[in-house]
N, C-alpha and C positions, 0 to 999 in steps of 0.2 A: 465460728471461724470467719476470720478474713477472705475476701475476692483472692488475696493475693496468693492463701495458701491453700485455698480451692482450685487455680489455677495450678498452683506447685505439683498437686497430689495427681493433677489430672480428673477430679472429682466431676458428678454429672451433675445437670438440676432436674429434679421431676416435672414435668409438662403436662397439661390435658388438651389437646386440641381437638376441638369437636368432635369430645366423647372419647378418643383413642389417644392413649398414654405414651411418652417418649420419654426419655432420657439424654439431654443436649450439654454440651460444653458449656461452660460460663459464659455468658455476653456473648451468645450466639443469637440472631436477632429471631423474632417471631417468623421474619417471612423466610429464614434459610431452615427455621424449625420449623414450618409448617411443609414447605417441598421436602423434606424426608420423608413425608409419609403421603405423600402424594398429593399434599391439596395445594391448588392453586389459587394465588392471591393476586388479582393483578393490581400492575403497574404502571407508572407513565412517568415518572423522573426517576424510578430507579434503572441502573442499569449494570451488569458486573463489573465493566472494565473502570465504574468511576465509583468515588467517594459518597456514603449514606449523602441522600438527600431528604426524606422525609419533606417535601417541598408539594405535591400537590394533592396530595392524600388520599386517590384513592383507593391505598393498600390499607385502607383504617380498617381494623379489628376490636372486638369489645372484650375487652382485659377484665374481667371479676375484678371488683373492688373497685376498679377503677370511675372516674365521674363520667369521664369522656371517650367517645373513641380513641383509640392509639395507633400513630403511624407503622406497621407491621417492620416495615423498611429501617426504621430507622429505630427501634425499639428494642434494646437489648436485656438476653434472660439473664436475672441475677437471682432470681427466687422460682420456689412453685408458684406456679400461675394457673388457673384454666382460662382459654379463649374459646371464644366463639369467631369465625371467619366470614360466617354470611347469616348472622341472624339477620328478622327484620330491620332490624335497625341501623343495623352495616349496611342493605342492603339500599335501605329509602338512602343514607347518606350517600352512598356512593352514585345512587342517579341524581341526587342535588348537585353532587360536586361535576358531574355529566354536562348538567344541565347549565350550570355556572360558565362553564367552558367554551358550552357549545354559543350560549348566548356571547360571547366576544369574538367567536371564530368565522371570519369573513372569509365567503367564495363558493362558491359550487364543487362540493365534491364529486359529481361526477368529470367535469375538467381540468380536477387536481392531479399534478404526475404520482399521487401516490393514492389515488383510488384501490379500492381495494389491497391496500399494504401500508393502510393508514390506523395506528395502532388506536386514535382516540376514534374512528368510525367504526372498529371492531369490539369494542368497548361498550360506543353506543347500541350497535346491534345485539353483545351480548345481553346486556340491562334491559333491553326492549323501549330504549329513548326515539320514539320515532315521531316527536314532534317538539318545537321547540315552546317549550312553557313558559322560559323566562326573557322569551322574545327573540331577535337576530338580529346582529348588525346589519344596518340595510344598506351601508355603502362602505368602501375599503376605507382604514383611517393611515393607514402607511402606503407611500409609493412604495413598488416593487423596486430595491435595486439589483439593476444588471453591468454594476459596473465591472464585476471580477471577469475573467476571462474562464474563470472554472466554476464558481458558487454563485446563484442568484439566492438572494436573500427576501421575503415574503412575511414581514412579521405580522398581517390579518392574521395566519393560521399560526401563530404562536401561541402556546396553552401557557406557556413561563416556567417549564419543565425544567429549564438550565441544563439539561445536558448538551447543549451545546457548548457554552460558556465553559461545563467543567470540563469537557473534553478538550477546550484551547487549554484550558489553564492544567490541568491534572496531565494530559497524556502527553499535547503539545507545547506546551510553556510558552504560548506563543502571548495568548491574552488579548487575539484582535478583539475577542465577544465579551461582552460584559452587562452585569445587571444593572439599569438605572434605575432612578427613582426610587417611592417608595407607596406601599398599598397598593390603591387602582391607579396608580398611576406608573408601574414599574413596567419595564422594558428592554427587551433585549437591544442593545447597541452597540456599535464600535467605538472605538476610543475618539473622543471629542465630536460624534455621531457622524465620523466620516462615511464617504460611501466606501463599501469592505476594499474594493478594490484599490482604494489609497492608502489602506492600512497595512499593518503588520502584517496580515494574511499570507500565509507561506503557500494556498491554493489544495491543500492537501486531500480536503475532500472528508476529516473523520467527522465535522460535526455534521454534516448530510447523515453521514451511514447510524448516526445515533439521536437525529432529530425523527419524533415518533409522528410526526405531521409533515406537512408542506411545505413548512415555514423557510425549512432550505433545500434547494434542488441542484443538481447540477445542469449545467450549461449542455444543452441538448444539441448532437451534431445529427442525428438520426435524416431528417428531413433533408438537411446539405448532401449528405452520403446518398440518400434515394436520388436524390437529383441529379447525380453525379451519375449513377448505376443507369437512370433512364435516359441520359445522352448519349446517343450513337457513337458523336465522334469521340469519346472518351474512354481510355483503357483506364481501368477500376483495377487497383491490385490492393489485397490488407494484409497486412503483415498480424501476425499473433503473438502476443507476448506470454509466455507460462503458467503467470497466477489465474489472470482468467480462465483457462482452459480445467481449471481444478476448480473453478465454483460456478460455471454458469450451468452447470445442472441444476442448480439452485434456484431458478428463475422457471424452471420447470418441474418444480415442486420435488426434484429429489435428493436425497439424504447428500449435506455434504461434505466433499471430497470424492462424489462422486464421478472420475474421468468420462470426459465427452471430447478428446480431441480432435479423433478423426471423424467421430460424426458431427462436429462444430463445424471441420473441413468443407462435407459435403454440404452440410446446409448454408455455408457461405456461397458456395459455386451455385445452389440452386437460389440463391438470394436476387444473384447476378454478377455477383464480383467476378472479373478476368480470370487472375492469377490469387491463389492464397499462398502468402508467404511463411514461415516459422521465423520469430524474431530470434528463436534461439541459435540462428546463425549469426547472426551480428553479437549477440550473448559472448558467443566465442571469440568474435573478432576482438570487441572488449577486452577478454583477458589475453590477448598477444598484446595490443596497442597498450591498455594501460601497463599490465606487467611488464612492459619494456620502459615502458615509463620511468616506473620506478627502479628498473636496475639501472638505468641511465643516471636516475638522483643517486641511488647507493654509490653508484663508482664514481660520480663526480663530489659527492661528502666524503667518504672514505679514503679513496685511490688518489684524485686529485686534490683534495683538502680544500675543496671552495665552498666557503663559507657563505654563499648565497645561496644555496641549496633549501630547500623547504623540505624538513622532514618533521613527522611523518606525513606521507603522502597520503591523502583523502578521497576514496572513491567520489564518483560524480554520476551515477546512473539515475539517482535520486533526485529529480529536481524541487520537489516539497524540502527537501537536505540545501540544496543548492541557495535558494532562494532566504533558505533561516539564516545560514551562513553568511550570505551577501547583508542582509540587515542587523543579524546580532554581533557577528564575528568577523567583521572585513577586513582585519587585519591580519587574517588566516584564510585568505585565498590563493596567493600564492601554493598554498599547500594544498589545494584540488588538484587533484588531475583534470590537466586537459581534453580528455578524450569523451567526448559526446558520449549521451547515454547508446545504449542496443536502439531505438526507438530511429532517435537522430541520427546515426551510423546508417540504418537502413534506409532511410530516404534521402537520402545523400547517394548512397548504390541507385537505388531504386532511378532517379532523374541524371543518374551520368553513365554509370556499368550498365545495367539492365536496358533502358534504354537503347543502348547502341549496340549492345548482341542483339536484341532485336524488331533493329532498324524502325524504331518509335522517336519520335519527336516530343520532349520533356514535357511542352505545353500540354500535351494533349492528354498526358497521364496524370492520374488523381492518386495519390499515396494517401489509404488509410491504415490508421493502427488500431488494434483493440487493447487497449490497455486495463490497467486494474485499479489506475490514479488519475484521477483528476487533476492533478498537478500538470500531468502531459500536454491537456490542452495549452496551458500557461506556456510549458517549454516550447511546444512546435512553433508556437506564435514570436516566440524571442526574434531580433532581428539578425544576429549574430547565424542562427540557423537555415543557413539558405545559400551554403555553399556549392551547393551544385547549380547556382543561378537561379534557382527558382525556390521560393518555400520547399524545402526539405519534404515536410508533413503537411498536407491538405486537412485533412480531419483528424482526430482521435477519438475511438467508441469507448466508453468504459464500458462493464462487461453488464451492468442493468443495461445501457442503451442497446449494446449487441443483440442483449434477449429480448426487448421490445421489437427492436428491425426482425426479429426470426419469425415471431408471432405474425407480426403485419403480412411475411409472406407468405401467412399459412403454412408456414413447417413443425413440424412439432418433433422436436430435437431429439429426443430419445428414443427416435423410434428410425431415424434416419441408420444408413449404410455410411461403412468407414471408408473414408477414401485418405490418400497421401497429400501431401504438403505438393507445390511444385516445384519446379526446378526453375535456375539454376541454385535456388535459395530453399531447396525442400530437404538438405544434408544439415545434421547438427549433432550435439553430442549431449549427453548426461548434465556433464558441467553447465550448457546451457539452460536445462531445464530449471534445476536449484537454485538460479536466477531469482526466481521469484520466494525465497522465503527469506529471513533472515540470517544470514552467515553462508548464503548460497554463493555470493560471488568471493569471498575470503574463501570458499572450501575449495570453486573451479582455478582460483588460485594459486593456492597451495598444491592442488594435482598439476598442474603445468608446472611450476617453480620447482618441486621437487622431482621433478624427472628430467626436467632440461637442465639445470644448475647441476643435482648429483651424482645422475647419471644412473637412478635406479628404477624401480617402479616402484607408484606410490601406494600399492598393494603390499610392498615391504613394508609399510610404515603403520600404515591404517588397513583393515581387513575390509576384502570388498570397495578400497579406495574411499570408505566413508571418513570422511573426518569429522568423527564424534565431537571433539573438544570444541569446534566451530559452533556448532548444532546447539539448538535452543531457545527459550523463549526470555529466558530473563533479559532485562534489559541490558545490561552491560555485560560481555566476555570480553577474556584477556587470554590469550594462550602463546606460546614459546616453540619455536620449531629451530632443535640445534642444526648445524649443517657440518655434519663430520666428517663427509667426503663431497668431494664436485668434480664431475666427471670432464669431456673436452665440451667445448663451445660449439652446440648445433649450427650449421649450415646458415638456419633463417635468421640467427642472431651473432653471427660472424662480422657484420657490421657494427656492431654496437659495441663488443667487449671482446678483449684478446683474449683472456681466458678468465675461470672461473678461480683463480688460485686464490684471490684476494676476499672471496667470501669464505675460506676454508676455515675451519674453527666458530663460523659468527654463530648469533643464535638471531633468527628474524623474530622479531617481535608483532605481534598482528591483536587488533581488536576490531568486536562486533557492536555496533550498537543500533539499537530503532526506535522510533519514537523520540521524535524532536526535545521532548524535556529532559529524554535519558544523553540525548547528544550535548544539552546545556551542561551537565555533569563535565562529562571526559572534556568539553571546549574548557571549564573551568577549571578542570585538572591541568591540563595542559597548559593553558594561562599563568596558571603559577608555579609552574615548570615541575610539576607530581609524574605520578607512573606514567600516564598514559603519553606525556613528550618524550618519555625514550621509546615509543613504538617506531616502528617503520612503516606500517601501512593500517591504516584503520578504516573498515566499511561504515558509513553510515548511512541509513533508514530510516525517510521524517514517518512513514507507517509502524502503529504495531504487528510485529509480526514480520515485519519485510512488506514485499509487492503483494502478498497472497491478503494482507488486511487492509489494503488500500480503499482510498473513499470514492470510488469508482465500481468494488465490490457487493453482490447481491447483500442485501439488508435482510434478514438483522445480521451482526457482527457480533462473535463474545470470543473468550480466550478459548475455549471447544471446539465451536467453527473454524475457527482457524488453525486450529491443531490437525483436523480431518484435515482439511485442503495442505496442510504440511504432509504429511502422509501420503496423499494424492502426488505432488508433488515428488517425492524422495523415490516413491514407488515406479514412476513413471524413470527417473534418472536409472533405475535399478537394470530395466527392459531396456536400457538403449545397448547397442553391441558396443560400440565408441563412447566413454564416458569422460574423457577429456580433450579440452578445447584444441591445443596443438596436434592434434592428431586428425582434426576436420580437414579431410581431402577436398571439400570443395572453397572452405576458406583458404587454403595453401594453391590451390588453383586460380583463386582469387588477387593472392599475390604476383604471382608468375603469370595469369593472363592481362593484368589492370594495374595494381599498383607496385610497379614493377621496379622503383627503388627500396622495395620492402617494407618490412616492420619499422614503423615511427619516419618511414620515408619521407619526402617534401609531398608527396602527393597524397599519402596517408594523413598526413595530417591537416593538407589543404583541408580532406572531404569529411575523416573524421575524427579531428580534435576542434577546440574553438580558439586554436591560436595556430599559427607558420612562422615555421622555423627558420623560413627566408620572408621577411614583410616584403621587402623588396620588390619581388615578383612571386606572380601565383602560378604553381606549373599546369600544364596544359593537361586538358580533361577528355 
């Protein structure tokens, strides 16, 4: 019987692993077959997010009848076989491989940022490797690359597993990291060996999340934040995004998806932050600003017949995505919403509205954000992100950095009592929370659009306001929303359009995409005039799973872990009394008291967007 026939009838292959019989589907790898039996085979180059590598050879096993040991992660089972996963021969081979890696691994483990979370270190301890039998590099061979605002490269700690290269190519489609040379001269380089900051790198940090050692690290802002906290002249505030709150518990040994939002608030206050705010507030604000921009574009294209209107409109929340389109599809920059990300909107408000409300001088405010994303460090340093008159965000902490800061403060996060966010930015909605998952921005927008345009409750279309068609981890998703009826234009949008009659009978076409390799598929389709070119609104997130899979989230990551984080985010959404952005009373009060010319008005455009409606003069703040 051929392999194709076996697959067609769903037949299985008998295998004996360490004396235990099991039947597995044809072409199951030995590694996966062993997992089914609860047998752990160590790996370094293997990662469930990536293609099979077979590079490091740590996962070697002894297959009866084979002359040499085989890499279990890349060995497909196509016939009955007997396998030993921990024979004396196998254990000796693994120790030898570890010794070879350590002989070229420069640096001190005690001062490495991956100390106690390094996979190479863990395996050395597991296999009793307590000395450098093959010697050790006396001096670093490579200069550490600090050129990037988000990622530090230290090739001295690289073990050539090539996870970073495969991540950058397979998941992100960026190819900023490549394998160069052959044999003992092999090394991971950038294109033409340029500094990382000068390459096509989009700062997403996905390579860091899959690196098993300290060869790739995040640019750490904790020392700068501590310095600000310790300065009595500084008023230090922090905003916290939803995705870190669904993952921070992992930094303290808790299971993925363990919510610690309100315990984290207490920990932050005890660590010395003067105020703790909720980024979900400006996520709601983003929906109103970005949604209004979309309405203006549609009205211009469909009613005013303005051929210059760029559709579909692309989201602008993900700085990794923004850098990706700037580099690879610059001709489509007009399609990107001018709305800043929630992080940057918050930063602008902190140093204007909040400063005025509390009688503070903006120069004395240090604005910190807690983000799941290493690219946020790059975003806050962009020159256009200073519309408050100061740098809107001073420092970005990733989830991993905050875990470190909390431990340095001697705080046990899981034991903290719960406390609320501070006002005037303590009020948010479930729509703000789900920004942390892929599809969340789109779902939040749909909840608001349905109610403001159609004049009905979102629950009339989707049970419990859960817009299931835009949820999930498929790389690209597409949905259509027929607009059968329209209502009256609500007061907050009466300065935008006179009526909704022009939308009656139309079908809103949307798409959702996460991971920039998937973004490439969508953009190429648009460039070719395909299906996605007919969309009106597309959500792009640079990282797999959206923000919950960001490059600053706890290590390790895989689809199961990201799924657990998503469950936590959606559960938090369901716990909110108000789950729609346009019903956030604090946001509506902001427009009434501060952004007085309304949604999309001159003042809002100056602070919350990257362009102004009137370039000749800026509104007075």
